[in-house]
mmCIF file of the N, C-alpha and C atoms, coordinates in Angstrom:
data_MODEL
# 
_entry.id   MODEL 
# 
loop_
_atom_site.group_PDB 
_atom_site.id 
_atom_site.type_symbol 
_atom_site.label_atom_id 
_atom_site.label_alt_id 
_atom_site.label_comp_id 
_atom_site.label_asym_id 
_atom_site.label_entity_id 
_atom_site.label_seq_id 
_atom_site.pdbx_PDB_ins_code 
_atom_site.Cartn_x 
_atom_site.Cartn_y 
_atom_site.Cartn_z 
_atom_site.occupancy 
_atom_site.B_iso_or_equiv 
_atom_site.pdbx_formal_charge 
_atom_site.auth_seq_id 
_atom_site.auth_comp_id 
_atom_site.auth_asym_id 
_atom_site.auth_atom_id 
_atom_site.pdbx_PDB_model_num 
ATOM 1   N N  . MET A 1 1  ? 55.590 -115.680 75.251 1.00 0.00 ? 1  MET A N  1 
ATOM 2   C CA . MET A 1 1  ? 55.030 -115.409 73.789 1.00 0.00 ? 1  MET A CA 1 
ATOM 3   C C  . MET A 1 1  ? 55.760 -116.398 72.805 1.00 0.00 ? 1  MET A C  1 
ATOM 4   N N  . ASN A 1 2  ? 54.962 -117.122 72.074 1.00 0.00 ? 2  ASN A N  1 
ATOM 5   C CA . ASN A 1 2  ? 55.517 -117.714 70.962 1.00 0.00 ? 2  ASN A CA 1 
ATOM 6   C C  . ASN A 1 2  ? 54.804 -117.546 69.773 1.00 0.00 ? 2  ASN A C  1 
ATOM 7   N N  . CYS A 1 3  ? 54.959 -116.463 68.986 1.00 0.00 ? 3  CYS A N  1 
ATOM 8   C CA . CYS A 1 3  ? 54.453 -116.057 67.778 1.00 0.00 ? 3  CYS A CA 1 
ATOM 9   C C  . CYS A 1 3  ? 55.454 -115.690 66.790 1.00 0.00 ? 3  CYS A C  1 
ATOM 10  N N  . PHE A 1 4  ? 55.062 -115.516 65.492 1.00 0.00 ? 4  PHE A N  1 
ATOM 11  C CA . PHE A 1 4  ? 56.042 -115.259 64.655 1.00 0.00 ? 4  PHE A CA 1 
ATOM 12  C C  . PHE A 1 4  ? 55.668 -113.957 63.828 1.00 0.00 ? 4  PHE A C  1 
ATOM 13  N N  . ARG A 1 5  ? 56.615 -113.365 63.038 1.00 0.00 ? 5  ARG A N  1 
ATOM 14  C CA . ARG A 1 5  ? 56.376 -112.279 62.165 1.00 0.00 ? 5  ARG A CA 1 
ATOM 15  C C  . ARG A 1 5  ? 57.296 -112.472 61.021 1.00 0.00 ? 5  ARG A C  1 
ATOM 16  N N  . TYR A 1 6  ? 57.032 -111.596 59.828 1.00 0.00 ? 6  TYR A N  1 
ATOM 17  C CA . TYR A 1 6  ? 57.921 -111.422 58.725 1.00 0.00 ? 6  TYR A CA 1 
ATOM 18  C C  . TYR A 1 6  ? 59.175 -110.565 58.935 1.00 0.00 ? 6  TYR A C  1 
ATOM 19  N N  . GLY A 1 7  ? 60.065 -110.819 58.293 1.00 0.00 ? 7  GLY A N  1 
ATOM 20  C CA . GLY A 1 7  ? 61.320 -110.250 58.490 1.00 0.00 ? 7  GLY A CA 1 
ATOM 21  C C  . GLY A 1 7  ? 62.306 -110.301 57.495 1.00 0.00 ? 7  GLY A C  1 
ATOM 22  N N  . ASP A 1 8  ? 63.612 -110.015 57.759 1.00 0.00 ? 8  ASP A N  1 
ATOM 23  C CA . ASP A 1 8  ? 64.595 -110.049 56.705 1.00 0.00 ? 8  ASP A CA 1 
ATOM 24  C C  . ASP A 1 8  ? 64.914 -111.759 56.423 1.00 0.00 ? 8  ASP A C  1 
ATOM 25  N N  . SER A 1 9  ? 65.170 -112.140 55.132 1.00 0.00 ? 9  SER A N  1 
ATOM 26  C CA . SER A 1 9  ? 65.327 -113.423 54.810 1.00 0.00 ? 9  SER A CA 1 
ATOM 27  C C  . SER A 1 9  ? 66.625 -113.953 55.327 1.00 0.00 ? 9  SER A C  1 
ATOM 28  N N  . VAL A 1 10 ? 66.665 -115.083 55.994 1.00 0.00 ? 10 VAL A N  1 
ATOM 29  C CA . VAL A 1 10 ? 67.886 -115.816 56.262 1.00 0.00 ? 10 VAL A CA 1 
ATOM 30  C C  . VAL A 1 10 ? 67.885 -117.066 55.578 1.00 0.00 ? 10 VAL A C  1 
ATOM 31  N N  . ASN A 1 11 ? 68.880 -117.092 54.530 1.00 0.00 ? 11 ASN A N  1 
ATOM 32  C CA . ASN A 1 11 ? 68.792 -118.450 53.708 1.00 0.00 ? 11 ASN A CA 1 
ATOM 33  C C  . ASN A 1 11 ? 67.596 -118.663 53.354 1.00 0.00 ? 11 ASN A C  1 
ATOM 34  N N  . GLY A 1 12 ? 66.680 -117.996 52.781 1.00 0.00 ? 12 GLY A N  1 
ATOM 35  C CA . GLY A 1 12 ? 65.368 -118.226 52.038 1.00 0.00 ? 12 GLY A CA 1 
ATOM 36  C C  . GLY A 1 12 ? 64.198 -118.226 53.086 1.00 0.00 ? 12 GLY A C  1 
ATOM 37  N N  . VAL A 1 13 ? 64.317 -118.140 54.598 1.00 0.00 ? 13 VAL A N  1 
ATOM 38  C CA . VAL A 1 13 ? 63.608 -118.263 55.463 1.00 0.00 ? 13 VAL A CA 1 
ATOM 39  C C  . VAL A 1 13 ? 63.181 -116.684 55.796 1.00 0.00 ? 13 VAL A C  1 
ATOM 40  N N  . SER A 1 14 ? 61.988 -116.268 55.831 1.00 0.00 ? 14 SER A N  1 
ATOM 41  C CA . SER A 1 14 ? 61.507 -114.761 56.074 1.00 0.00 ? 14 SER A CA 1 
ATOM 42  C C  . SER A 1 14 ? 60.711 -114.722 57.268 1.00 0.00 ? 14 SER A C  1 
ATOM 43  N N  . THR A 1 15 ? 60.649 -115.676 58.230 1.00 0.00 ? 15 THR A N  1 
ATOM 44  C CA . THR A 1 15 ? 59.801 -115.589 59.316 1.00 0.00 ? 15 THR A CA 1 
ATOM 45  C C  . THR A 1 15 ? 60.601 -115.956 60.824 1.00 0.00 ? 15 THR A C  1 
ATOM 46  N N  . TRP A 1 16 ? 60.339 -115.076 61.690 1.00 0.00 ? 16 TRP A N  1 
ATOM 47  C CA . TRP A 1 16 ? 61.061 -114.865 62.911 1.00 0.00 ? 16 TRP A CA 1 
ATOM 48  C C  . TRP A 1 16 ? 60.060 -115.167 64.014 1.00 0.00 ? 16 TRP A C  1 
ATOM 49  N N  . THR A 1 17 ? 60.528 -116.074 65.009 1.00 0.00 ? 17 THR A N  1 
ATOM 50  C CA . THR A 1 17 ? 59.809 -116.373 66.233 1.00 0.00 ? 17 THR A CA 1 
ATOM 51  C C  . THR A 1 17 ? 60.314 -115.536 67.417 1.00 0.00 ? 17 THR A C  1 
ATOM 52  N N  . ALA A 1 18 ? 59.105 -115.129 68.173 1.00 0.00 ? 18 ALA A N  1 
ATOM 53  C CA . ALA A 1 18 ? 59.430 -114.249 69.352 1.00 0.00 ? 18 ALA A CA 1 
ATOM 54  C C  . ALA A 1 18 ? 59.740 -115.421 70.695 1.00 0.00 ? 18 ALA A C  1 
ATOM 55  N N  . VAL A 1 19 ? 60.921 -115.020 71.211 1.00 0.00 ? 19 VAL A N  1 
ATOM 56  C CA . VAL A 1 19 ? 61.390 -116.144 72.147 1.00 0.00 ? 19 VAL A CA 1 
ATOM 57  C C  . VAL A 1 19 ? 61.741 -115.329 73.317 1.00 0.00 ? 19 VAL A C  1 
ATOM 58  N N  . ARG A 1 20 ? 61.416 -115.898 74.736 1.00 0.00 ? 20 ARG A N  1 
ATOM 59  C CA . ARG A 1 20 ? 61.720 -115.444 75.803 1.00 0.00 ? 20 ARG A CA 1 
ATOM 60  C C  . ARG A 1 20 ? 62.703 -116.611 76.548 1.00 0.00 ? 20 ARG A C  1 
ATOM 61  N N  . TRP A 1 21 ? 63.592 -116.129 77.041 1.00 0.00 ? 21 TRP A N  1 
ATOM 62  C CA . TRP A 1 21 ? 64.827 -117.153 77.705 1.00 0.00 ? 21 TRP A CA 1 
ATOM 63  C C  . TRP A 1 21 ? 65.553 -116.362 78.804 1.00 0.00 ? 21 TRP A C  1 
ATOM 64  N N  . ASN A 1 22 ? 65.257 -117.022 80.033 1.00 0.00 ? 22 ASN A N  1 
ATOM 65  C CA . ASN A 1 22 ? 66.055 -116.687 81.262 1.00 0.00 ? 22 ASN A CA 1 
ATOM 66  C C  . ASN A 1 22 ? 65.834 -115.181 81.433 1.00 0.00 ? 22 ASN A C  1 
ATOM 67  N N  . GLY A 1 23 ? 64.679 -114.529 81.219 1.00 0.00 ? 23 GLY A N  1 
ATOM 68  C CA . GLY A 1 23 ? 64.479 -113.257 81.628 1.00 0.00 ? 23 GLY A CA 1 
ATOM 69  C C  . GLY A 1 23 ? 64.595 -112.216 80.290 1.00 0.00 ? 23 GLY A C  1 
ATOM 70  N N  . TYR A 1 24 ? 65.210 -112.778 79.261 1.00 0.00 ? 24 TYR A N  1 
ATOM 71  C CA . TYR A 1 24 ? 65.490 -111.965 77.958 1.00 0.00 ? 24 TYR A CA 1 
ATOM 72  C C  . TYR A 1 24 ? 64.245 -112.112 76.959 1.00 0.00 ? 24 TYR A C  1 
ATOM 73  N N  . PHE A 1 25 ? 64.184 -111.171 76.073 1.00 0.00 ? 25 PHE A N  1 
ATOM 74  C CA . PHE A 1 25 ? 63.192 -111.450 74.913 1.00 0.00 ? 25 PHE A CA 1 
ATOM 75  C C  . PHE A 1 25 ? 63.752 -110.890 73.686 1.00 0.00 ? 25 PHE A C  1 
ATOM 76  N N  . GLY A 1 26 ? 63.436 -111.640 72.612 1.00 0.00 ? 26 GLY A N  1 
ATOM 77  C CA . GLY A 1 26 ? 64.325 -111.476 71.411 1.00 0.00 ? 26 GLY A CA 1 
ATOM 78  C C  . GLY A 1 26 ? 63.560 -112.232 70.262 1.00 0.00 ? 26 GLY A C  1 
ATOM 79  N N  . TRP A 1 27 ? 64.031 -111.913 68.989 1.00 0.00 ? 27 TRP A N  1 
ATOM 80  C CA . TRP A 1 27 ? 63.378 -112.653 67.955 1.00 0.00 ? 27 TRP A CA 1 
ATOM 81  C C  . TRP A 1 27 ? 64.572 -113.681 67.285 1.00 0.00 ? 27 TRP A C  1 
ATOM 82  N N  . VAL A 1 28 ? 64.180 -114.778 66.870 1.00 0.00 ? 28 VAL A N  1 
ATOM 83  C CA . VAL A 1 28 ? 65.322 -115.678 66.335 1.00 0.00 ? 28 VAL A CA 1 
ATOM 84  C C  . VAL A 1 28 ? 64.549 -116.168 64.914 1.00 0.00 ? 28 VAL A C  1 
ATOM 85  N N  . SER A 1 29 ? 65.514 -115.980 63.767 1.00 0.00 ? 29 SER A N  1 
ATOM 86  C CA . SER A 1 29 ? 65.093 -116.569 62.641 1.00 0.00 ? 29 SER A CA 1 
ATOM 87  C C  . SER A 1 29 ? 64.602 -117.912 62.691 1.00 0.00 ? 29 SER A C  1 
ATOM 88  N N  . ASP A 1 30 ? 63.432 -118.351 62.062 1.00 0.00 ? 30 ASP A N  1 
ATOM 89  C CA . ASP A 1 30 ? 62.809 -119.702 62.070 1.00 0.00 ? 30 ASP A CA 1 
ATOM 90  C C  . ASP A 1 30 ? 64.095 -120.667 61.310 1.00 0.00 ? 30 ASP A C  1 
ATOM 91  N N  . TYR A 1 31 ? 64.793 -120.078 60.523 1.00 0.00 ? 31 TYR A N  1 
ATOM 92  C CA . TYR A 1 31 ? 65.802 -120.872 59.943 1.00 0.00 ? 31 TYR A CA 1 
ATOM 93  C C  . TYR A 1 31 ? 66.586 -121.636 60.925 1.00 0.00 ? 31 TYR A C  1 
ATOM 94  N N  . HIS A 1 32 ? 67.109 -120.987 62.092 1.00 0.00 ? 32 HIS A N  1 
ATOM 95  C CA . HIS A 1 32 ? 67.897 -121.396 63.209 1.00 0.00 ? 32 HIS A CA 1 
ATOM 96  C C  . HIS A 1 32 ? 67.036 -122.342 64.036 1.00 0.00 ? 32 HIS A C  1 
ATOM 97  N N  . LEU A 1 33 ? 65.736 -122.363 64.087 1.00 0.00 ? 33 LEU A N  1 
ATOM 98  C CA . LEU A 1 33 ? 65.137 -123.568 64.860 1.00 0.00 ? 33 LEU A CA 1 
ATOM 99  C C  . LEU A 1 33 ? 64.554 -124.783 64.402 1.00 0.00 ? 33 LEU A C  1 
ATOM 100 N N  . SER A 1 34 ? 64.923 -125.744 64.902 1.00 0.00 ? 34 SER A N  1 
ATOM 101 C CA . SER A 1 34 ? 64.733 -127.145 64.517 1.00 0.00 ? 34 SER A CA 1 
ATOM 102 C C  . SER A 1 34 ? 63.203 -127.332 64.186 1.00 0.00 ? 34 SER A C  1 
ATOM 103 N N  . ASP A 1 35 ? 62.165 -126.720 64.842 1.00 0.00 ? 35 ASP A N  1 
ATOM 104 C CA . ASP A 1 35 ? 60.833 -127.019 64.795 1.00 0.00 ? 35 ASP A CA 1 
ATOM 105 C C  . ASP A 1 35 ? 60.259 -126.019 63.675 1.00 0.00 ? 35 ASP A C  1 
ATOM 106 N N  . TYR A 1 36 ? 61.208 -125.024 63.070 1.00 0.00 ? 36 TYR A N  1 
ATOM 107 C CA . TYR A 1 36 ? 60.670 -124.093 62.221 1.00 0.00 ? 36 TYR A CA 1 
ATOM 108 C C  . TYR A 1 36 ? 59.844 -122.970 63.014 1.00 0.00 ? 36 TYR A C  1 
ATOM 109 N N  . GLY A 1 37 ? 59.715 -122.819 64.281 1.00 0.00 ? 37 GLY A N  1 
ATOM 110 C CA . GLY A 1 37 ? 59.145 -121.805 65.012 1.00 0.00 ? 37 GLY A CA 1 
ATOM 111 C C  . GLY A 1 37 ? 57.802 -122.056 65.091 1.00 0.00 ? 37 GLY A C  1 
ATOM 112 N N  . SER A 1 38 ? 57.131 -120.734 65.604 1.00 0.00 ? 38 SER A N  1 
ATOM 113 C CA . SER A 1 38 ? 55.610 -120.842 65.878 1.00 0.00 ? 38 SER A CA 1 
ATOM 114 C C  . SER A 1 38 ? 54.951 -120.689 64.472 1.00 0.00 ? 38 SER A C  1 
ATOM 115 N N  . MET A 1 39 ? 53.613 -121.214 64.725 1.00 0.00 ? 39 MET A N  1 
ATOM 116 C CA . MET A 1 39 ? 52.785 -121.411 63.663 1.00 0.00 ? 39 MET A CA 1 
ATOM 117 C C  . MET A 1 39 ? 51.622 -119.938 63.923 1.00 0.00 ? 39 MET A C  1 
ATOM 118 N N  . GLU A 1 40 ? 51.727 -119.582 65.145 1.00 0.00 ? 40 GLU A N  1 
ATOM 119 C CA . GLU A 1 40 ? 50.487 -118.412 65.444 1.00 0.00 ? 40 GLU A CA 1 
ATOM 120 C C  . GLU A 1 40 ? 51.241 -117.043 65.148 1.00 0.00 ? 40 GLU A C  1 
ATOM 121 N N  . PRO A 1 41 ? 50.650 -116.252 64.247 1.00 0.00 ? 41 PRO A N  1 
ATOM 122 C CA . PRO A 1 41 ? 51.007 -114.870 63.872 1.00 0.00 ? 41 PRO A CA 1 
ATOM 123 C C  . PRO A 1 41 ? 51.112 -113.891 65.062 1.00 0.00 ? 41 PRO A C  1 
ATOM 124 N N  . CYS A 1 42 ? 51.848 -113.002 65.367 1.00 0.00 ? 42 CYS A N  1 
ATOM 125 C CA . CYS A 1 42 ? 52.035 -112.072 66.429 1.00 0.00 ? 42 CYS A CA 1 
ATOM 126 C C  . CYS A 1 42 ? 50.829 -110.865 65.976 1.00 0.00 ? 42 CYS A C  1 
# 
């Protein structure tokens, strides 16, 4: 799943991308992603 949703702002960025890694699922602020996260809304 690579989609985004709006959430709390991190340094002015309020989008979060859903990520799966090594069997885990979570949300990462797009501020921390080098490609600014997903362009597909959830």
